[in-house]
Backbone as a printed PyTorch tensor [residue, N CA C, xyz], in Angstrom:
tensor([[[-27.5760, -43.7630,  66.9560],
         [-29.1960, -43.5970,  67.8160],
         [-28.3800, -45.2300,  68.0150]],

        [[-28.9590, -45.6430,  68.8270],
         [-28.6070, -47.2420,  69.2350],
         [-29.8140, -48.5320,  68.9580]],

        [[-29.3500, -49.2860,  69.0040],
         [-30.6080, -50.1810,  68.3870],
         [-30.4130, -51.6320,  70.2530]],

        [[-31.6020, -51.1770,  71.0830],
         [-31.5580, -52.0300,  72.0750],
         [-31.2020, -53.4590,  71.0430]],

        [[-30.3840, -54.3740,  72.2770],
         [-29.6660, -55.5200,  71.1600],
         [-30.7370, -56.4490,  71.4270]],

        [[-31.7620, -56.7220,  72.2940],
         [-32.8610, -57.4390,  72.0540],
         [-33.2180, -57.1620,  70.7230]],

        [[-34.0190, -56.0950,  70.6060],
         [-34.5370, -55.6090,  69.7540],
         [-33.9930, -56.0090,  68.2150]],

        [[-32.6090, -55.8390,  68.0210],
         [-31.7350, -55.9360,  66.6460],
         [-31.7590, -57.2370,  66.8870]],

        [[-31.6040, -57.7550,  67.7140],
         [-31.3040, -59.8560,  67.9580],
         [-33.2040, -60.2850,  66.9680]],

        [[-34.1130, -59.6490,  67.3230],
         [-35.1500, -60.1140,  67.0660],
         [-35.4030, -60.1140,  65.5520]],

        [[-34.5650, -59.2850,  65.1300],
         [-34.9570, -58.5420,  63.9280],
         [-33.8940, -58.8940,  63.0900]],

        [[-32.1600, -59.6140,  63.5090],
         [-31.4990, -60.5290,  63.0040],
         [-31.7350, -62.0130,  62.8720]],

        [[-33.3790, -62.5210,  64.0540],
         [-33.9220, -63.4770,  63.5860],
         [-34.3110, -63.8590,  62.4460]],

        [[-35.0170, -62.7510,  61.9030],
         [-36.2680, -62.9220,  60.6170],
         [-35.6730, -63.3690,  59.9370]],

        [[-34.3350, -63.4920,  59.1200],
         [-33.7750, -63.8860,  58.1850],
         [-33.3670, -64.9870,  58.5030]],

        [[-33.6530, -65.8530,  57.7190],
         [-33.6540, -68.0090,  57.7650],
         [-32.8030, -67.7140,  57.1960]],

        [[-31.8300, -69.0400,  57.4060],
         [-30.4770, -69.4730,  57.5320],
         [-30.4410, -70.7730,  57.3180]],

        [[-29.5510, -71.1820,  57.0500],
         [-29.3740, -73.1320,  57.3770],
         [-28.7600, -73.4280,  58.7390]],

        [[-28.1330, -74.3790,  58.9530],
         [-27.4980, -74.4890,  60.6990],
         [-26.4740, -75.1820,  60.0880]],

        [[-25.1890, -74.8280,  60.8820],
         [-24.3520, -75.5680,  60.5880],
         [-23.2620, -75.5990,  61.5770]],

        [[-22.3480, -76.4280,  61.8100],
         [-21.6880, -77.2860,  63.1880],
         [-20.4550, -76.4520,  62.5100]],

        [[-18.9140, -76.0900,  62.8340],
         [-17.8930, -75.5770,  62.9080],
         [-17.4030, -76.4750,  63.3830]],

        [[-16.3730, -77.9820,  62.8070],
         [-15.5530, -78.9300,  63.2310],
         [-14.6330, -78.1360,  63.2030]],

        [[-13.5900, -78.7640,  64.6980],
         [-11.5500, -78.5800,  64.7810],
         [-11.3860, -79.9750,  65.2610]],

        [[ -9.7920, -79.3010,  65.7700],
         [ -9.1510, -80.3090,  66.3790],
         [ -9.2990, -79.3020,  67.6900]],

        [[ -9.1070, -79.7240,  69.5670],
         [ -8.7220, -78.6670,  70.1150],
         [ -7.4750, -78.6300,  70.4700]],

        [[ -6.8230, -77.6700,  71.3230],
         [ -5.7790, -78.0740,  71.2530],
         [ -4.9530, -79.2380,  71.7740]],

        [[ -6.0970, -79.7940,  72.4030],
         [ -5.7130, -81.3160,  72.3860],
         [ -5.7160, -82.3890,  71.7520]],

        [[ -5.7660, -82.0940,  70.0480],
         [ -6.4930, -82.9760,  68.7600],
         [ -7.5740, -83.2520,  68.8960]],

        [[ -8.4510, -83.5950,  69.9720],
         [ -9.6180, -83.7240,  70.0090],
         [-10.9500, -82.5230,  69.3110]],

        [[-11.5800, -84.0760,  68.7730],
         [-12.2200, -82.8790,  68.0560],
         [-13.5130, -82.4280,  68.1770]],

        [[-14.1550, -81.4220,  68.2130],
         [-14.5930, -79.9850,  68.2170],
         [-16.0560, -79.2840,  67.9580]],

        [[-16.7290, -78.8130,  68.5990],
         [-17.3490, -78.0240,  67.6400],
         [-18.5920, -77.1220,  68.3430]],

        [[-18.8680, -76.3460,  66.7740],
         [-19.8840, -75.4290,  67.4750],
         [-21.1190, -75.4160,  66.7610]],

        [[-21.9090, -74.7480,  67.1580],
         [-22.8790, -74.3020,  65.5940],
         [-23.4400, -73.2520,  65.4440]],

        [[-23.2940, -72.9170,  63.7180],
         [-23.4240, -71.5270,  63.8000],
         [-24.3120, -71.8740,  62.5350]],

        [[-25.1690, -69.9230,  62.8890],
         [-25.6000, -70.2280,  61.8500],
         [-25.1880, -69.1400,  60.7180]],

        [[-24.8920, -68.4840,  60.8660],
         [-23.8650, -67.1580,  60.3610],
         [-22.8400, -68.1190,  59.4020]],

        [[-22.8920, -68.0460,  58.3640],
         [-22.4240, -68.9810,  57.7760],
         [-22.6870, -68.3830,  56.0880]],

        [[-21.8070, -68.0890,  55.4560],
         [-21.8500, -67.5950,  54.2250],
         [-20.6720, -68.3410,  52.4790]],

        [[-21.6280, -68.3400,  51.6330],
         [-20.3500, -68.0990,  50.4690],
         [-19.6990, -67.2550,  50.1310]],

        [[-18.8870, -67.3610,  49.9750],
         [-17.7240, -66.2620,  49.9020],
         [-17.1480, -65.7320,  48.0680]],

        [[-16.6230, -66.6370,  47.6580],
         [-16.1570, -66.7880,  46.4740],
         [-16.2170, -68.2480,  45.5620]],

        [[-15.8960, -68.2830,  44.1960],
         [-15.3850, -69.7370,  43.7280],
         [-14.3340, -70.0280,  43.2100]],

        [[-13.7010, -67.9710,  43.1690],
         [-11.9720, -68.1380,  42.8090],
         [-11.1790, -67.3030,  43.6580]],

        [[-10.5950, -67.5970,  44.0580],
         [-10.4330, -68.8900,  44.6500],
         [-11.2800, -69.3360,  45.6460]],

        [[-11.7530, -70.2990,  46.0000],
         [-13.1630, -70.9600,  47.0690],
         [-13.3060, -70.6190,  47.9850]],

        [[-13.8170, -70.3720,  49.0880],
         [-13.7610, -69.7190,  50.2910],
         [-15.6310, -69.7830,  50.1710]],

        [[-15.2890, -69.2150,  52.0670],
         [-16.6360, -69.2680,  52.9440],
         [-16.1870, -68.5890,  54.0240]],

        [[-17.5250, -68.4170,  54.5680],
         [-16.2010, -67.6160,  55.4100],
         [-18.2290, -67.9850,  57.2660]],

        [[-17.0850, -68.7730,  58.1580],
         [-18.5520, -68.6100,  59.2510],
         [-18.1070, -66.9800,  60.1790]],

        [[-18.8850, -67.5430,  61.4220],
         [-18.9850, -65.8960,  62.2600],
         [-19.7230, -66.5280,  63.1640]],

        [[-17.9930, -66.9440,  64.0960],
         [-18.0790, -67.4480,  65.9320],
         [-17.8670, -66.0330,  66.7610]],

        [[-18.9860, -66.1160,  67.7460],
         [-19.0390, -65.7960,  69.3910],
         [-17.2260, -65.5100,  69.1610]],

        [[-16.8730, -64.1450,  70.0850],
         [-15.7580, -64.7220,  70.7670],
         [-15.7060, -65.2110,  71.3150]],

        [[-16.7740, -65.4710,  72.4270],
         [-16.5840, -66.7960,  73.6820],
         [-16.6180, -68.1940,  73.5370]],

        [[-16.6400, -68.0010,  72.5930],
         [-16.3570, -69.5780,  71.6510],
         [-15.1440, -70.0870,  71.7890]],

        [[-14.7430, -71.9020,  72.3980],
         [-13.8180, -72.1580,  72.2970],
         [-13.4790, -72.4350,  71.0730]],

        [[-13.8600, -72.7210,  70.2640],
         [-14.2120, -73.1680,  68.9400],
         [-13.0960, -71.6850,  67.8540]],

        [[-13.1900, -70.1680,  68.4450],
         [-12.6250, -69.0110,  68.1460],
         [-10.8550, -69.2610,  68.6490]],

        [[-10.7660, -70.0440,  69.4960],
         [ -9.4400, -69.8150,  69.8860],
         [ -8.3860, -71.7390,  69.0730]],

        [[ -9.1320, -72.4040,  68.6990],
         [ -8.9000, -73.7480,  68.4890],
         [ -8.7100, -73.2810,  66.7590]],

        [[ -9.5570, -71.9930,  66.2330],
         [ -9.5710, -71.6400,  64.8890],
         [ -8.7330, -71.2080,  64.1800]],

        [[ -7.4120, -70.6940,  65.3420],
         [ -6.7670, -69.9480,  64.7660],
         [ -5.5040, -70.2730,  63.6590]],

        [[ -5.4100, -70.1510,  62.7290],
         [ -4.5190, -71.0680,  61.7340],
         [ -4.6500, -72.2890,  61.2290]],

        [[ -5.8570, -72.8860,  62.3800],
         [ -6.0960, -74.0000,  61.8270],
         [ -7.3150, -74.5910,  60.7400]],

        [[ -7.4860, -75.9980,  60.1120],
         [ -7.5940, -76.3540,  59.2960],
         [ -9.4090, -76.3620,  60.2360]],

        [[-10.6210, -76.6010,  59.2080],
         [-11.9570, -76.6710,  59.7790],
         [-12.3590, -77.2670,  58.4270]],

        [[-13.8740, -77.4900,  59.4260],
         [-14.8840, -78.2160,  58.3550],
         [-16.3640, -77.8730,  59.0280]],

        [[-16.7790, -76.8050,  57.5860],
         [-18.4710, -76.6450,  57.9360],
         [-19.2650, -77.2670,  57.3170]],

        [[-20.0150, -78.0750,  58.8830],
         [-20.7330, -79.7530,  58.0650],
         [-22.5590, -78.2560,  58.2530]],

        [[-22.6410, -79.4510,  57.1510],
         [-24.5270, -78.3730,  56.9450],
         [-25.6840, -78.9640,  57.5150]],

        [[-26.1210, -78.4370,  58.7450],
         [-26.8780, -79.5990,  59.1710],
         [-27.6990, -80.6410,  58.3770]],

        [[-28.2560, -81.8500,  58.8720],
         [-29.5290, -82.4430,  58.3010],
         [-31.0840, -81.5790,  58.2550]],

        [[-31.9140, -81.8230,  57.8920],
         [-33.8090, -81.4750,  58.7130],
         [-33.2920, -82.3910,  59.8710]],

        [[-33.3830, -83.2970,  60.2060],
         [-32.9210, -84.4740,  61.2320],
         [-31.6700, -84.4430,  62.4280]],

        [[-31.3380, -83.1590,  62.1740],
         [-30.1270, -83.1190,  62.7690],
         [-30.8080, -82.3040,  63.5670]],

        [[-31.2040, -81.4820,  64.3270],
         [-31.6640, -80.7960,  64.8730],
         [-31.2340, -81.1320,  66.3680]],

        [[-30.7230, -82.7730,  66.9250],
         [-30.2080, -82.7980,  68.6660],
         [-29.1010, -82.5620,  68.3000]],

        [[-28.3450, -82.5600,  66.8180],
         [-26.5530, -82.0820,  66.7040],
         [-26.7110, -80.8400,  67.0790]],

        [[-27.5760, -80.2710,  66.4500],
         [-27.2110, -78.1230,  66.6830],
         [-27.2600, -78.0640,  67.3330]],

        [[-27.9980, -78.6290,  68.7950],
         [-28.2960, -78.2360,  70.4660],
         [-27.0570, -78.7560,  71.1730]],

        [[-26.4380, -80.1070,  70.3330],
         [-25.4670, -80.6220,  71.3480],
         [-24.4310, -79.4390,  70.8770]],

        [[-23.8580, -78.8640,  69.6790],
         [-22.8080, -78.2620,  69.3890],
         [-23.2680, -76.4230,  69.9530]],

        [[-24.4690, -76.4720,  70.1990],
         [-25.3180, -75.6470,  71.0100],
         [-24.7410, -74.9260,  72.6520]],

        [[-24.3500, -75.9110,  72.9600],
         [-24.9950, -76.2340,  74.3380],
         [-25.7780, -76.9250,  74.9960]],

        [[-26.1390, -77.6120,  74.8840],
         [-27.2860, -78.8020,  75.3960],
         [-26.4820, -80.1120,  74.9990]],

        [[-25.3850, -81.3230,  75.3190],
         [-24.9350, -81.6390,  74.9910],
         [-25.3290, -82.8810,  75.1280]],

        [[-26.3700, -83.5610,  73.7970],
         [-26.5190, -85.5560,  74.2500],
         [-25.6240, -86.4030,  74.1950]],

        [[-26.2950, -87.3720,  74.6160],
         [-25.0820, -88.6360,  75.1930],
         [-25.7330, -89.4760,  75.1320]],

        [[-25.5670, -90.2780,  73.8430],
         [-24.0360, -90.0630,  73.3370],
         [-24.2630, -88.9400,  72.5690]],

        [[-22.7130, -88.7220,  71.8400],
         [-23.3730, -87.5080,  71.0590],
         [-23.8050, -87.9920,  69.5120]],

        [[-22.9080, -87.0220,  68.7360],
         [-23.1860, -86.8750,  67.2520],
         [-21.9030, -88.4680,  66.6770]],

        [[-21.6310, -88.5520,  65.4740],
         [-20.9450, -89.7680,  65.0680],
         [-19.7650, -88.7220,  64.3300]],

        [[-18.9830, -89.1760,  65.2470],
         [-17.6150, -88.0510,  64.1440],
         [-17.3060, -89.2680,  63.0580]],

        [[-16.6010, -88.5150,  62.1970],
         [-15.4940, -89.0260,  61.0870],
         [-13.6550, -88.0890,  60.7100]],

        [[-13.0880, -88.1120,  59.8110],
         [-12.2150, -87.7830,  59.7680],
         [-12.0950, -87.5110,  58.7350]],

        [[-12.1680, -86.4370,  58.1690],
         [-12.5850, -85.8770,  56.9450],
         [-10.8290, -85.4820,  56.5930]],

        [[-11.5470, -84.3300,  55.2310],
         [-10.0320, -84.2870,  54.4940],
         [ -9.1490, -83.2030,  54.9860]],

        [[ -9.5810, -82.6020,  56.5130],
         [ -8.4910, -81.5660,  56.4920],
         [ -8.9040, -81.5040,  58.3760]],

        [[-10.2740, -82.0160,  58.5210],
         [-10.5370, -82.0220,  60.0730],
         [-11.5430, -82.7600,  60.2900]],

        [[-11.8880, -82.9080,  61.5780],
         [-13.4930, -84.1000,  61.5130],
         [-14.5350, -83.6750,  61.4480]],

        [[-14.9900, -84.4310,  60.7720],
         [-16.0560, -83.9250,  60.5670],
         [-17.5470, -84.3560,  60.9420]],

        [[-19.0560, -84.2910,  60.6840],
         [-20.1270, -84.7290,  61.0120],
         [-20.4290, -85.8730,  60.4960]],

        [[-20.9220, -87.0690,  60.9360],
         [-21.6570, -87.8740,  59.8940],
         [-23.0790, -88.0010,  59.9620]],

        [[-23.3760, -87.8280,  58.2770],
         [-25.0680, -87.3190,  58.5760],
         [-25.4930, -86.5640,  58.0100]],

        [[-24.2050, -85.4960,  57.5570],
         [-24.5140, -84.4980,  56.7970],
         [-25.0740, -83.9630,  55.6650]],

        [[-25.7250, -83.1930,  55.4380],
         [-26.5290, -82.5470,  54.3540],
         [-25.3680, -82.2040,  53.1360]],

        [[-23.8010, -81.1910,  53.1600],
         [-22.9870, -81.0050,  53.2060],
         [-21.5530, -80.4550,  53.8560]],

        [[-20.8100, -80.9840,  53.6440],
         [-19.4880, -80.5640,  54.3950],
         [-18.4500, -79.9460,  53.7570]],

        [[-18.0750, -78.8210,  54.3360],
         [-17.1830, -77.7370,  53.7180],
         [-15.3340, -78.1270,  53.7560]],

        [[-14.6800, -79.0800,  53.6510],
         [-13.5830, -78.8350,  54.4090],
         [-12.5240, -77.7930,  53.4630]],

        [[-11.7340, -77.1250,  55.2780],
         [-11.6370, -75.3870,  54.6420],
         [ -9.6090, -75.7140,  55.2230]],

        [[ -9.1580, -74.8820,  54.3830],
         [ -7.5880, -74.7130,  54.7630],
         [ -8.1840, -73.0380,  55.6010]],

        [[ -7.1640, -72.9660,  56.5630],
         [ -7.5620, -71.1830,  57.2550],
         [ -6.9440, -70.0150,  55.8560]],

        [[ -7.3740, -69.2320,  55.9710],
         [ -7.3980, -68.1280,  54.6060],
         [ -7.6940, -66.6410,  54.9660]],

        [[ -8.4750, -66.1110,  55.9250],
         [ -8.4120, -64.6620,  56.1350],
         [ -8.9850, -65.1850,  57.9030]],

        [[ -9.2240, -64.0940,  58.6990],
         [ -9.6280, -64.1210,  59.5300],
         [ -9.8680, -62.2100,  60.1460]],

        [[-10.4720, -61.8010,  60.4140],
         [-11.7590, -60.6450,  60.6820],
         [-12.0450, -60.0110,  61.6620]],

        [[-11.4800, -59.3260,  62.2920],
         [-12.7660, -58.3460,  63.9680],
         [-14.3430, -58.3440,  63.5040]],

        [[-14.9340, -59.1300,  64.2130],
         [-16.7060, -58.4010,  63.5750],
         [-17.2660, -58.5230,  65.1680]],

        [[-16.5000, -57.0240,  66.2200],
         [-16.9930, -56.9140,  66.9160],
         [-17.1670, -57.6140,  67.8940]],

        [[-18.2130, -58.3520,  68.4810],
         [-18.4810, -59.2700,  70.2920],
         [-18.3240, -60.2040,  69.4590]],

        [[-17.6710, -60.6460,  67.7810],
         [-17.8140, -61.7890,  66.5240],
         [-16.6570, -62.0060,  66.1890]],

        [[-15.9140, -63.2480,  65.5790],
         [-15.3290, -62.8140,  64.6730],
         [-15.0150, -64.1110,  63.5800]],

        [[-14.5690, -63.1940,  62.2290],
         [-15.4320, -63.5000,  61.0030],
         [-14.4180, -64.3930,  60.3690]],

        [[-14.6890, -65.4650,  60.0130],
         [-12.9380, -66.3180,  59.7790],
         [-13.6700, -67.3320,  58.2200]],

        [[-12.5510, -66.7700,  57.7280],
         [-12.4150, -67.3200,  56.0590],
         [-11.5110, -68.5650,  55.9670]],

        [[-12.5170, -69.5090,  55.2980],
         [-11.6150, -70.7950,  54.8060],
         [-11.9000, -70.9760,  53.8430]],

        [[-10.1060, -71.5030,  53.0630],
         [-10.1490, -71.8750,  51.9200],
         [-11.3130, -73.1020,  51.4960]],

        [[-11.3730, -73.4140,  50.4100],
         [-12.6370, -74.7290,  50.5650],
         [-11.7670, -75.4640,  49.6210]],

        [[-11.2420, -76.1450,  50.2360],
         [-10.2410, -77.2770,  49.5500],
         [-10.7520, -79.2910,  49.2580]],

        [[-12.1900, -79.2740,  49.8950],
         [-13.5410, -80.6990,  49.6320],
         [-14.2100, -79.8920,  50.0550]],

        [[-15.8550, -80.4200,  48.9980],
         [-16.1360, -80.9210,  49.3730],
         [-17.3220, -81.9380,  49.5250]],

        [[-18.0240, -82.3860,  50.3820],
         [-18.9760, -83.4650,  49.8010],
         [-20.1940, -83.0460,  50.4760]],

        [[-21.4750, -83.9640,  49.2520],
         [-22.8070, -83.2830,  49.5890],
         [-23.7690, -83.8910,  49.3990]],

        [[-24.9170, -84.8140,  50.4360],
         [-25.4650, -85.4930,  49.9730],
         [-27.1040, -85.2770,  49.8150]],

        [[-28.1550, -86.0940,  49.1460],
         [-28.9110, -85.7360,  48.8340],
         [-30.4450, -85.5770,  50.0550]],

        [[-30.2460, -84.7620,  51.2250],
         [-30.8550, -84.0420,  52.2430],
         [-31.3700, -83.4180,  51.9400]],

        [[-32.2240, -83.1630,  52.7820],
         [-33.0850, -81.2980,  52.9010],
         [-32.3940, -80.5580,  53.9250]],

        [[-32.0340, -79.1120,  54.3220],
         [-31.4180, -78.6870,  55.1690],
         [-31.9550, -78.7390,  55.9990]],

        [[-31.9010, -78.3260,  57.5860],
         [-31.7900, -77.6350,  58.6540],
         [-31.6890, -76.4060,  58.2790]],

        [[-33.3460, -75.6330,  58.8640],
         [-33.3150, -73.9350,  58.5290],
         [-33.6430, -73.3020,  60.2950]],

        [[-33.4210, -72.7470,  60.2060],
         [-33.1790, -71.3230,  61.4580],
         [-33.7620, -70.2760,  61.4230]],

        [[-34.8740, -70.2370,  62.3130],
         [-35.9670, -68.8640,  61.5060],
         [-36.5840, -68.4920,  63.1400]],

        [[-36.4920, -67.0030,  63.7210],
         [-37.2510, -66.4970,  64.8590],
         [-36.8990, -67.8110,  65.4120]],

        [[-35.7320, -67.8440,  66.0430],
         [-35.6340, -68.2600,  67.6450],
         [-35.6320, -69.7700,  67.4940]],

        [[-35.7540, -70.3740,  66.1670],
         [-36.5300, -72.0920,  66.0990],
         [-36.2390, -72.3160,  64.7410]],

        [[-35.9870, -73.7130,  64.8600],
         [-35.3050, -74.9110,  63.2680],
         [-36.2870, -75.1400,  63.1830]],

        [[-36.4000, -75.3820,  62.1420],
         [-37.5510, -75.1380,  60.4460],
         [-36.7660, -76.4230,  59.6710]],

        [[-37.8010, -76.9170,  58.9820],
         [-37.8400, -77.4840,  57.6480],
         [-38.3030, -76.6600,  56.1410]],

        [[-38.1840, -77.3590,  55.7430],
         [-38.1020, -76.6670,  53.8700],
         [-39.7680, -77.1710,  53.8480]],

        [[-41.1680, -75.9470,  53.1440],
         [-42.2860, -76.3550,  52.8630],
         [-41.6850, -77.1280,  51.9740]],

        [[-43.3800, -77.2510,  50.9720],
         [-43.2460, -77.7020,  49.5150],
         [-42.3660, -77.2750,  48.7840]],

        [[-41.9900, -77.5890,  47.2740],
         [-41.3260, -76.4940,  46.4840],
         [-42.3810, -76.2520,  45.8580]],

        [[-41.8240, -75.3500,  45.2840],
         [-42.8230, -73.8900,  44.4830],
         [-42.5540, -74.2760,  43.1640]],

        [[-44.1870, -75.1000,  42.5210],
         [-43.6990, -75.0200,  40.9390],
         [-44.6360, -74.1240,  40.5420]],

        [[-44.9690, -73.3520,  40.5910],
         [-46.0700, -72.7560,  40.0690],
         [-45.6460, -71.2550,  39.1530]],

        [[-44.1570, -70.9580,  39.7710],
         [-43.5370, -69.7460,  38.9830],
         [-42.4730, -70.3550,  38.2140]],

        [[-42.0490, -70.1190,  37.4420],
         [-40.2330, -70.2500,  36.8950],
         [-39.5850, -69.2330,  36.4610]],

        [[-38.0590, -69.1580,  36.8740],
         [-36.7660, -68.4030,  36.8320],
         [-36.6940, -67.3880,  36.9310]],

        [[-37.3080, -67.6450,  35.3850],
         [-37.5320, -66.5120,  34.0510],
         [-37.5750, -65.1600,  34.2430]],

        [[-38.4700, -64.7570,  35.4500],
         [-38.1560, -63.7020,  35.4640],
         [-38.0840, -63.6010,  36.6870]],

        [[-36.5860, -63.5770,  36.7890],
         [-35.9180, -63.4660,  37.9150],
         [-34.6400, -63.4010,  37.1530]],

        [[-34.0030, -62.1880,  37.7210],
         [-31.9670, -62.3400,  37.1830],
         [-31.1030, -63.4140,  37.5030]],

        [[-31.9350, -64.6780,  38.7900],
         [-30.5900, -65.3090,  39.0520],
         [-31.2570, -66.8510,  38.7890]],

        [[-31.8580, -65.8730,  36.9940],
         [-32.0430, -67.6490,  36.7130],
         [-31.4270, -68.0870,  36.4390]],

        [[-31.0240, -69.6080,  36.2410],
         [-30.1440, -70.4340,  36.2860],
         [-29.6430, -70.2580,  34.2960]],

        [[-30.5890, -69.7360,  34.0000],
         [-30.6600, -69.5230,  32.2740],
         [-30.5200, -68.9230,  31.5010]],

        [[-30.6050, -67.7600,  31.9810],
         [-30.3760, -66.2180,  31.8090],
         [-29.3100, -65.8270,  32.3920]],

        [[-29.4820, -65.9650,  34.2290],
         [-28.7070, -64.6760,  34.6120],
         [-28.5630, -63.4580,  34.1460]],

        [[-27.6620, -62.9630,  35.3980],
         [-27.2420, -61.4700,  34.7210],
         [-25.8100, -61.4170,  34.2000]],

        [[-25.2270, -62.9640,  34.3400],
         [-23.3100, -62.6320,  33.4230],
         [-23.7240, -64.0280,  32.2620]],

        [[-23.1860, -63.8630,  30.7490],
         [-23.2740, -65.3680,  30.4330],
         [-22.1390, -65.9140,  31.0840]],

        [[-21.8990, -66.9500,  30.0890],
         [-20.9620, -68.1770,  30.5790],
         [-19.5470, -67.4340,  30.1680]],

        [[-19.5550, -67.0280,  29.0830],
         [-18.4030, -65.9570,  28.4590],
         [-17.4830, -64.9410,  29.4420]],

        [[-18.5410, -64.6130,  30.2700],
         [-18.1070, -62.8250,  31.0330],
         [-17.0830, -62.7780,  31.9410]],

        [[-16.1970, -61.8440,  31.6020],
         [-14.9120, -62.1650,  32.2070],
         [-14.8920, -60.9420,  32.6720]],

        [[-14.0230, -60.7560,  34.7220],
         [-13.4830, -59.9790,  35.4130],
         [-12.3660, -59.4150,  35.2270]],

        [[-12.7660, -58.4380,  35.1030],
         [-10.6840, -57.0250,  36.1560],
         [-11.1710, -57.6630,  37.2700]],

        [[ -9.6300, -58.1860,  37.2900],
         [ -9.4210, -58.4750,  39.4270],
         [ -9.6520, -57.8050,  39.6430]],

        [[ -9.4610, -57.5820,  41.0860],
         [ -9.6440, -56.5340,  41.5370],
         [ -7.9000, -56.3420,  42.6640]],

        [[ -7.2890, -55.1120,  42.8680],
         [ -6.4680, -55.6950,  44.1880],
         [ -6.1630, -56.1060,  44.5300]],

        [[ -4.8260, -56.7880,  44.7820],
         [ -4.3100, -58.1280,  45.8260],
         [ -4.4740, -57.3280,  46.7860]],

        [[ -5.0580, -58.5480,  47.7330],
         [ -5.7650, -57.9820,  49.0650],
         [ -4.5380, -58.2830,  50.1930]],

        [[ -4.2750, -57.1170,  51.0640],
         [ -2.7630, -57.5550,  52.0760],
         [ -3.0370, -58.0150,  53.3680]],

        [[ -2.4700, -59.0980,  53.5770],
         [ -2.7810, -59.9840,  54.7480],
         [ -2.6860, -59.1750,  55.5040]]])
């Protein structure tokens, strides 16, 4: 059974995400960015994260074997998200030189990455980067839900983590837990 693309898109939109801009250098060496909400933390050891970009994005060709940064946008950066989603603003966002690639000034967090692996993802490309540096600011994130940008609501204060396996004090595994490594990945 094939799900109609509009129906699938609407269903995917029910999952709230943060908003990122993946930044890198173009073929001419100038800073380039693409708004991406498909971002995932992959691994702590090695430190890996992934972004998923449509194959139609110019950034896909620029990321081939290149360093990049994932800029987590702050709640006040919707204009920046639009700028890199095809609605450029003048003046554009402010750039800075990052540890391995250009970064955006004012982001809530920035993950600077070396290329690690790239995978086929149908009409998208899955790009995994090895995180070599992070910068975190005390800012609320910009969110995307049901086709619109959103902000976090008030913090829930009536419920304690204790009833959850994700509780920072209890969690699934203790601090001394060790895991058997998987066999090496064939490149």
